[in-house]
N, C-alpha and C positions, 0 to 999 in steps of 0.2 A: 697148806696150799698144794694142790695137784694140778699138774699141767698135762694136756693132751697136745703133742706135736703133731699136726697134720700136713703130711707131706705126700709129693705125688708118687715118689717111690722112696726107698731108704736103702744105705749101702748094704750089701756090697754093689748095688746099683750106683753108678757114678753119675753125677751132674752137679751144676751149681745149686739147684734147690735142695738136692739131697744132702751135699756137704754142708751147707747152712743148717738144715734140720738136725744133722748129726752132731755139729759143733754146739749147737745150743742144746740138745738132748744129754749129750755128754756133760756139759758145763754145768747144766741146771743139776743133774744127779749129784754132781761132785760137790755143788754147793748145799746139798742136803734137801733139794726141791725135788719131790717125786714127779718125775716127768716121764711119760709113756709115749709110744708112736703107733699113728694110724695111718696106713698108707695103703696103696694098691699094690697086688702081686703081680710078677710078670706072667704067671701061670693061672691055671683054671681054680685051683683049690686054694682056699684061705689057709694062711699057716700063722700059728701063734707060737712065739718063741720068747726067750729071755737072752737079753744081751750079756756080754760078760761082766758089765757093770751091774746086771741085776734088774733092769726096767724091761718092761712089756713091749714087745712087738708085734702089731698084729697087721699082717698083710692080706688084705683082702682079694679074692680071686677076681681075675678079670678075664674077659673074652679076647683082649687084645687092644691095641690103639687105633684111634682114628684123630686125625689132625692133631696130634702130639698128646692126646688125652686118653686115659686108660678108660675103657669101657668095662666099668666094674658094679654091676647091680648089687653086688655083694658089700660094697662099700657103705651103700645106703643104709643097709641092715646094720652093719657093724656099727654104723655113727650113731644110730638111733639106741642100739644097745649099750654103748659105751658113754655117751656123752654126758649122761648124768652123773657119772663118777668124778667128775672134775670141775674145778674152779674157773680154769682159763682154757679155752681152745684156741691155739696158735696155728694159723693156717698160712702155708707157704703158697703165695700167688705169682702167677695165674694159674688156676687149677679149674677149670669148669666142673669136673667131677666132684670135687670137694665142695663146690658152692652148691650143687645140686642135692649133695647129701646132707649138707646142714639146712638147705629149705626143706628137706624132707624130715628131718629129725627135730628141728626148732628147739634147740638146746637152750636152757637157761643160763649156762655158763656165759663168762664175759667172753668176747671173741675178739682176738688180736688179728689182723690180716697183716701179712709181712710181704709188701708190695715190691717184689724183684725186678719185675717188668711188666708194662704194658702189653696187650696183645697188638702186635705190630704186623705179622707176617701173613695172618689170615682174616683178613678184613670182612670177607663174606661171612666167614664163621662167628666173627664178633657181632655182626647183627643178629644173629640168633641168640649169643650169649648175654648180648648187654642187658636185657631184661633182669636175668638172673644176677649177673654181676651188680647192677643197681641195687638190687634187693639186698644183698650181701653187704655193700658199701653202708646202705642205711642201717642194717642191723648190727654191723661192727661197733665194738665199743673203742676201739683205738686202731690206727692204722700205722705200721712201720714203714717209712720210706728210708732208702739206704744211702741217699744224698740230698742235700738242699735242691741242687739242679733239677734232679729228677723229680722230686716231689713238686717242683714249681712248673715243669714242663709236661707233667702227666695229665692228658685230658680228663681221664677217669676220676682224678684225685681233686679237681679244682673245686667241685662243691662240697668237698668233705675236708677241707683245710683244717677246721677245728678239731679233726680227730687225729690229725698227722704228727707223727713225732719222727724225728731223724735220728737213726742209730745205724751208723756205718756198719757194713759186714766186716767180719774179723776172722781170721784163720789162726791155727795152731802152726807155729813155725815147722818147716819140713825138717825131718832129721837129715842133717848134712855129715853125719860121720861117713868116711869113706869117700866123700865128694872129691878130695882133693887128687886121690888115686884116679879115680873116674875122669876128672878133669884133664890131668895129665895126658892121659891116653887119646882124650878127645883133641887136646891141641896137636899131639903128634899126627893124628889121624887125618886133620886139616892143615897139615904142613906148617903150623906154627902161625898160621895167620890170626887175625883178630876176629872173634866170633861175633856176630850179631845173632842172637837167639830169639826165636818165636816159638809159642807153644799155643794149640788150640785145635778145635774140630775142622775138619777141611769142609766148610760151609761158606756159602757166598758172603755172608756178613761179616766174617772175620777178615776180609779184605786182601787175601793174600795175592791176588793178582797185583795190586798196588805195590806189594814189598817185592814182587818179581820185578816190576818196573824200577824200583829203586835198587835194587841189586846190582843192576848193570851200571849203575853210575857211581858206585862205591869205589874207594880206593882198591888198588890191586892186592894190597896186602890185607884185606878183609874177605871174610865169606859170611853168608847168611845160612843159618841152619835152623831148619822149621820142624818142629815134632809135632805129630798128633795123626790121627786117622780120620776117615769120613768119605763121604761120596765124592768129594772132588779131588781126592788125592792124586789119582792116576791123571786127571786132568791136569793138574798142575805139573806134575812130572813130565807129561808130554809137551806142555808148553816150554818148559826149562829146556828139554832135549831140542826141540824145534828151532828154538832161538839162540841155541849155542851158548847157554848160559850154566852149563854143568859146573863150571870151576867157580861160579860166583854165587850160586843158592843151591840148596841140596834139601830135600823133603824126606826126612829120614823115617817117616811113619811113626806109628804109636811107639812111645818110650815108655819102658816098663816104670813103674812107680818108684822103684828103688834106684833107679838110674838118673832120674830127673835132678836131683841136687847136683850131681856132677856136670849137666849141662849148664845150669845156671851158675855154678862156680867158673866153669870154662869160659863163659861169656863176658865180652867186654862191654856190652849194653844189651838191654832186653827191648824188643819192639812188639808193640799191639798195633795192628794196621786196619782194624774194624772200621766200618764205613756207615752204619746205621745205629738207631736207638736200640735195636735189640741187643746191642753190646751195652747193658745198662750200667755196669760196674767194672768188669775187668778183674774178677778175684784173683787171676793169675799174676796181676801186677803186684799183689801183697807178697806173694813167693818171691818175686824179683826183689822187691823192698827188703824183705826180711833177709835176703842174701846180700844186702848192700850193693845191688846194682843199679846204674843209671838207666832211664827208661825214656824211650820214645814212643809217643801215643799219639791218635788222631784227636783233633777237637771236634768232637760229634756233638751238634746242637742237642741240648736237652737229655745229653748223658751224663752219667756221673764219671766217666773216664777222665775227662779232663780236670775233675775235682780230685779224684784220687792221686793222680799225677800233676803236682802242682807245677807249671810251667816256670823254668829258670829256677825251680827250688829243688825238685826231686828229679827232674829231667826236662824234656822238652815236648810241647805239643805242636803238631803241625795240622794244616788244612785238610779235611776229608779227601780221599782218592787223589792226592797230590803226590805221585811217585819222586818228582824232582825235590819237592820240599822235604819229603822223609829221607831221601838219600842226603841231602845237605845237612839235615838234624843229626843223623847217625854219623856222618863224616866229620861233624864239628866235635862230637864227643869222641870219637876212635883217635883224633888227632890231638885231644888236649887231656892229658892224663890227670891233670890237677882239677879240670872241671868235672871228669868222670868221676873222681874220688868226692869231689864236694857233693854232687848230686846223689851218688851212692850212700855217702853217710847222712845226709839229710832225708833220704827215702827210708833208711833203716831205723832213723830216729822216730820219724812219722809213724812208721809201722809199730815201733815198739810202744810208743806212748798213746796211740789212737786206734789202731787197727788190728789188734790181736783178738782172738777169739774170747780171751778172759775180758776184755772191755766191752765187747757186743754182748756177752752173757750178763755181765753186770748192770748195764744200762737196760736190757730187756727185763731183769728181774725187778728193778727199780720200777719199770712201767707196770709190771704184773701187780707190785704192792700198791702202787698209787690207785690202779684201777680198782682193785678189791676194797681200798680204802675210800673209793669215791673222790678221789682227788687228781684228776688226770688234767694237765694243761697243754696245749699243743706247743711242740718245741720244732718249728719248722726250719729255722736257721740258726743251728747252735754255733756257736764260734769254735770251729774243730780245724 
């Protein structure tokens, strides 16, 4: 069995799609399943390389990005050249360029679409993309949805439920060596107060405005610490300063990867304040759960976020865009050590038993084998 993992980009380019493609590729090769990568490059020239694990990575030259899509004519040619060598082509979606490349190449291999999100923010572009997306959905042999709620709510998947299998995303636990020392320094930096930690790109759908609203209502012995860079970082910092909330919430900017475990370790609770279905899953929640942290998230309709964070089991879900409700949920956890410990332990158990990269790889490999054996049945609502 040979697998081609088709991703928008690939590490060291960082992103949700890229991290999933990396975990699957690394995991499959560790299982002895030959898996290579085809993606767009961030520059003009096509690059061919071997990973440290020995698999091929082809980064097709690109002219740049338009509407979050790499403009890569070279990707069409590389797809046609490579696709005949593989039994399964696994495509990380949404990716209009990948859809165009597959339409151009017309591979005979089995095609698996990994449906990480609908196209939500670019509705005008979606109208142009929909015919190509519909062709790819018809052509696909299987579609992986990341949670049952997202599979049920996705408009694009309604006509193709017979092809859908739910396989939750999983991660490799972050390396927490040295986290205790970093956590101690952070607690000292923030005056020994209880830390509410949040982490994500500074973009509108992460809902950090709501978290600012919540911060002003938290107990005086708590502080909100938000990590991440992005286009709205200065906007949020300016709002915090203008409203006199500097002692309540701090946007610390991008956190180096090696320092992130220390922030999780220092946190009393983790909060994800996202406001729309563009937040389809919340992979960062898995990092918090792996570190045994209780979670507060938003109950986004049709998103997988409230499925990942089970209400009153691993944490609390609150209404979208409701800063007062978010503050109340955070305060409840901050002021009840036994509850925080129970949520944290349940989250860690849920992560270890269901949401690891190893589990994701195993379920995906099972799907590949059943596809190639001609014995695939949809599994839209597994007992997870």
